[in-house]
C-alpha positions as CSV (number, residue, x, y, z in Angstrom):
1,X,4.1,6.2,26.0
2,X,1.0,8.3,27.3
3,X,-2.4,7.9,25.9
4,X,-2.3,11.3,24.2
5,X,0.9,10.3,22.3
6,X,-0.6,6.9,21.4
7,X,-3.5,8.8,19.9
8,X,-1.3,11.0,17.8
9,X,0.6,7.9,16.6
10,X,-2.4,6.1,15.5
11,X,-4.3,9.0,13.9
12,X,-3.8,11.0,10.7
13,X,-5.7,13.9,9.2
14,X,-7.4,12.9,5.9
15,X,-6.9,15.6,3.3
16,X,-9.7,14.5,1.1
17,X,-13.1,14.1,2.6
18,X,-14.0,10.5,3.0
19,X,-17.5,9.0,2.5
20,X,-17.9,8.9,6.3
21,X,-17.0,12.6,6.6
22,X,-19.5,13.5,3.9
23,X,-22.3,11.4,5.5
24,X,-21.7,13.0,8.8
25,X,-21.6,16.5,7.3
26,X,-24.6,16.1,5.0
27,X,-26.9,13.9,7.3
28,X,-29.2,16.7,8.4
29,X,-29.8,17.7,4.8
30,X,-31.0,14.2,3.7
31,X,-34.7,13.3,3.5
32,X,-36.2,11.3,6.3
33,X,-35.6,7.8,4.9
34,X,-32.1,8.5,3.7
35,X,-31.3,10.0,7.1
36,X,-32.2,6.6,8.7
37,X,-29.7,4.9,6.3
38,X,-27.1,7.5,7.3
39,X,-27.6,6.9,11.0
40,X,-27.3,3.1,10.7
41,X,-24.0,3.4,8.8
42,X,-22.5,6.0,11.1
43,X,-23.5,3.9,14.2
44,X,-21.6,0.8,12.9
45,X,-19.7,1.3,9.6
46,X,-18.1,-2.2,9.9
47,X,-21.5,-3.8,10.1
48,X,-22.6,-1.9,7.1
49,X,-19.7,-3.2,5.1
50,X,-20.6,-6.7,6.0
51,X,-24.3,-6.4,5.3
52,X,-26.3,-7.0,2.1
53,X,-28.4,-4.3,0.8
54,X,-31.5,-6.1,2.0
55,X,-30.1,-6.5,5.5
56,X,-29.1,-2.7,5.7
57,X,-32.5,-1.7,4.4
58,X,-34.2,-3.8,7.0
59,X,-32.0,-2.4,9.8
60,X,-32.8,1.1,8.8
61,X,-36.5,0.5,8.2
62,X,-36.4,1.6,4.6
63,X,-36.7,0.0,1.1
64,X,-33.8,-1.3,-0.9
65,X,-34.3,1.4,-3.7
66,X,-33.9,4.0,-0.8
67,X,-30.5,2.5,0.1
68,X,-29.5,2.6,-3.6
69,X,-30.6,6.3,-3.9
70,X,-28.6,7.1,-0.8
71,X,-25.5,5.4,-2.2
72,X,-25.8,7.3,-5.6
73,X,-26.0,10.6,-3.7
74,X,-22.5,9.9,-2.4
75,X,-21.2,9.4,-5.9
76,X,-21.4,5.6,-5.8
77,X,-22.7,3.5,-8.7
78,X,-24.6,1.3,-6.3
79,X,-24.4,-0.5,-3.0
80,X,-21.3,-2.6,-3.7
81,X,-19.4,0.5,-4.9
82,X,-20.5,2.4,-1.9
83,X,-19.3,-0.4,0.4
84,X,-15.8,-0.2,-1.2
85,X,-15.6,3.5,-0.6
86,X,-16.8,3.0,3.0
87,X,-14.0,0.4,3.5
88,X,-11.5,2.8,2.2
89,X,-12.7,5.4,4.7
90,X,-12.1,3.0,7.5
91,X,-8.7,2.3,6.1
92,X,-7.7,6.0,6.0
93,X,-9.4,7.1,9.2
94,X,-11.7,10.2,9.7
95,X,-11.8,12.9,12.3
96,X,-15.6,12.5,12.7
97,X,-15.8,8.9,13.6
98,X,-13.2,6.8,15.3
99,X,-12.3,4.2,12.6
100,X,-8.6,4.0,12.6
101,X,-7.1,1.7,15.2
102,X,-7.5,3.3,18.6
103,X,-5.6,2.5,21.8
104,X,-8.7,1.1,23.5
105,X,-9.8,-1.1,20.6
106,X,-10.8,-4.7,21.4
107,X,-9.2,-7.6,19.5
108,X,-12.5,-7.8,17.5
109,X,-12.5,-4.1,16.6
110,X,-8.9,-3.8,15.5
111,X,-9.1,-7.2,13.7
112,X,-12.1,-6.0,11.8
113,X,-10.4,-2.7,10.9
114,X,-7.2,-4.2,9.6
115,X,-9.1,-6.8,7.4
116,X,-11.3,-4.0,6.1
117,X,-8.3,-1.9,5.3
118,X,-6.6,-4.7,3.5
119,X,-9.6,-5.8,1.5
120,X,-10.2,-2.2,0.4
121,X,-6.7,-1.6,-0.6
122,X,-6.5,-4.8,-2.8
123,X,-9.9,-3.9,-4.5
124,X,-8.7,-0.4,-5.2
125,X,-5.4,-1.8,-6.6
126,X,-7.3,-4.2,-8.8
127,X,-9.3,-1.3,-10.3
128,X,-6.3,0.9,-10.8
129,X,-4.2,-1.7,-12.5
130,X,-4.0,-1.4,-16.3
131,X,-4.0,-4.8,-18.1
132,X,-2.0,-3.4,-21.0
133,X,0.8,-2.5,-18.6
134,X,0.7,-6.0,-17.0
135,X,1.1,-7.5,-20.5
136,X,4.1,-5.3,-21.1
137,X,5.7,-6.2,-17.8
138,X,5.1,-9.9,-18.3
139,X,6.8,-9.7,-21.7
140,X,9.7,-7.8,-20.2
141,X,10.2,-10.4,-17.6
142,X,9.8,-13.4,-19.8
143,X,12.5,-12.1,-22.2
144,X,14.9,-11.2,-19.5
145,X,18.4,-12.6,-19.4
146,X,18.4,-12.3,-15.6
147,X,16.0,-10.5,-13.1
148,X,17.1,-8.5,-10.0
149,X,14.6,-7.6,-7.4
150,X,15.4,-4.6,-5.4
151,X,13.6,-3.6,-2.2
152,X,14.4,-1.8,1.0
153,X,12.7,-1.7,4.4
154,X,9.3,-3.3,4.2
155,X,9.8,-3.9,0.5
156,X,12.8,-5.9,1.1
157,X,10.6,-8.8,2.3
158,X,8.6,-8.5,-0.9
159,X,11.7,-8.7,-3.1
160,X,12.7,-11.9,-1.3
161,X,9.3,-13.3,-1.8
162,X,9.6,-12.4,-5.6
163,X,12.9,-14.3,-5.8
164,X,11.2,-17.3,-4.2
165,X,8.5,-17.3,-6.9
166,X,10.5,-16.4,-10.0
167,X,13.5,-18.7,-9.6
168,X,11.2,-21.5,-10.8
169,X,10.9,-20.0,-14.3
170,X,14.4,-20.9,-15.6
171,X,15.5,-17.3,-15.3
172,X,18.5,-16.3,-13.2
173,X,17.0,-14.4,-10.3
174,X,18.5,-12.6,-7.3
175,X,17.1,-10.2,-4.6
176,X,18.9,-7.4,-2.9
177,X,18.0,-5.1,0.0
178,X,21.4,-3.6,0.6
179,X,21.9,-0.3,-1.2
180,X,25.5,-0.9,-2.0
181,X,24.9,-4.3,-3.5
182,X,22.0,-2.9,-5.6
183,X,24.3,-0.1,-7.0
184,X,27.1,-2.5,-7.8
185,X,24.9,-5.1,-9.4
186,X,23.1,-2.5,-11.4
187,X,26.5,-1.2,-12.8
188,X,27.3,-4.7,-14.0
189,X,24.0,-5.2,-15.9
190,X,23.6,-5.3,-19.7
191,X,21.0,-5.0,-22.3
192,X,18.3,-7.7,-21.7
193,X,18.6,-7.7,-18.0
194,X,15.7,-6.5,-15.8
195,X,15.6,-4.8,-12.5
196,X,12.3,-4.9,-10.6
197,X,12.4,-2.0,-8.2
198,X,9.8,-2.1,-5.4
199,X,9.0,0.9,-3.4
200,X,5.7,2.2,-2.1
201,X,6.7,5.9,-2.0
202,X,9.2,5.7,-4.9
203,X,11.3,8.2,-3.0
204,X,13.8,6.0,-1.4
205,X,17.1,7.4,-2.3
206,X,19.0,4.0,-2.7
207,X,16.4,2.4,-4.9
208,X,16.1,5.5,-7.2
209,X,19.9,5.7,-7.5
210,X,20.3,2.0,-8.3
211,X,17.5,2.2,-10.9
212,X,19.3,5.1,-12.6
213,X,22.5,3.1,-12.7
214,X,20.7,0.1,-14.2
215,X,19.1,2.2,-16.9
216,X,22.5,3.7,-17.8
217,X,24.0,0.2,-18.1
218,X,21.3,-0.6,-20.7
219,X,19.0,-2.7,-18.4
220,X,15.2,-2.4,-18.2
221,X,13.7,-1.2,-14.9
222,X,10.2,-2.3,-13.9
223,X,9.0,-0.1,-11.0
224,X,6.3,-1.2,-8.6
225,X,5.6,2.2,-7.1
226,X,3.5,5.4,-7.2
227,X,3.0,7.0,-10.6
228,X,4.8,10.3,-10.8
229,X,7.4,9.4,-8.1
230,X,11.2,9.8,-8.6
231,X,11.5,6.1,-9.2
232,X,8.7,6.0,-11.7
233,X,10.4,8.8,-13.6
234,X,13.6,6.8,-14.2
235,X,11.8,3.5,-14.8
236,X,11.2,1.8,-18.2
237,X,7.8,0.8,-17.1
238,X,5.8,1.5,-13.9
239,X,2.9,-0.6,-12.4
240,X,1.3,2.0,-10.4
241,X,-1.0,1.3,-7.5
242,X,-1.8,3.6,-4.6
243,X,-2.8,1.8,-1.4
244,X,-4.4,4.3,1.1
245,X,-1.5,4.2,3.5
246,X,0.5,6.9,5.3
247,X,3.8,5.3,5.6
248,X,5.2,8.3,7.5
249,X,2.9,7.4,10.4
250,X,1.7,3.8,10.3
251,X,3.5,0.5,10.1
252,X,3.5,-0.4,6.4
253,X,0.8,-3.0,6.0
254,X,-1.5,-2.7,3.0
255,X,1.2,-1.5,0.6
256,X,3.1,-4.7,1.3
257,X,0.0,-6.8,0.6
258,X,-0.6,-5.0,-2.6
259,X,2.9,-5.4,-3.8
260,X,2.9,-9.2,-3.0
261,X,-0.4,-9.6,-4.9
262,X,0.9,-7.7,-7.9
263,X,4.0,-9.9,-8.0
264,X,1.6,-12.9,-8.0
265,X,-0.2,-11.4,-11.0
266,X,3.2,-11.1,-12.8
267,X,4.3,-14.6,-11.8
268,X,0.9,-16.0,-13.2
269,X,1.4,-14.0,-16.4
270,X,4.8,-15.5,-16.9
271,X,3.5,-19.1,-16.3
272,X,0.7,-18.6,-18.7
273,X,3.0,-17.1,-21.4
274,X,5.2,-20.1,-21.1
275,X,2.4,-22.4,-22.1
276,X,1.2,-25.8,-21.0
277,X,4.5,-27.5,-21.6
278,X,6.1,-25.4,-18.8
279,X,3.9,-27.2,-16.2
280,X,6.1,-30.3,-16.3
281,X,9.1,-28.2,-15.2
282,X,7.1,-26.6,-12.3
283,X,6.0,-30.1,-11.3
284,X,9.6,-31.2,-11.2
285,X,10.5,-28.4,-8.9
286,X,7.6,-29.2,-6.6
287,X,8.4,-32.9,-6.5
288,X,12.0,-32.0,-5.3
289,X,10.6,-31.1,-1.9
290,X,8.1,-33.9,-1.5
291,X,10.4,-36.0,0.7
292,X,11.0,-33.1,3.0
293,X,7.4,-33.2,4.5
294,X,6.1,-35.6,7.1
295,X,3.4,-38.0,6.1
296,X,0.1,-38.0,7.8
297,X,1.0,-41.2,9.7
298,X,4.3,-39.9,11.1
């Protein structure tokens, strides 16, 4: 694969102007002090994300209030909020500065970019998640007669991880990544059963079809997907998060991390809802594998 084709693979056009785009475009219109802040950030956005406000102010040769004014001029509440928006810019890429993974990136550079993208995606998901929806989802799961986790492609591994977590809760749990198995099991469901359908885009035909069949059979469908997607429209309840990821171009990375974290949230909610007496059951499951591990002296 030639370098030009690699560039096309690793880059995408951002439809909405990112913070970095706006800084680049508006830099010349800033006052002298704020322009210094802009130049420092554009020179090394990764370093700006890692910096404290005091460190960035010192590097730019300005005061901390100047940095705060600069951040507010780009619709941020303060420096921490600005750093989050900056990290999201790096995750999405920008045509003005090379911040998506480039073919010539060093290990240090692409490592920093991937970690920044992951951190930004998780923080964005945390802010988007509605606690009331989490409570409804936990209630749905804890009352379930059985839980089926459906995922395909990258989401299949997430469904398997969910099965690994939730079987501990004394609820029959299965995970399926095959479309035919999903459809057949959905048709056999009844009232009180729950399907957790996992899809970043919410447009995967097999998942949407299985969800429809499950609803028609009387089961609840909890969707981990984008709000307004075809899957969301057929679900009983949707936990909507929108990682900044173009799955038509990139390997699915941050969306998978967000899905895994969201399932950790739900598993924790189920444990807490069960109460302190349930800890004894979890300990019993944990002790069952104690003898499978080598001791420190072996």
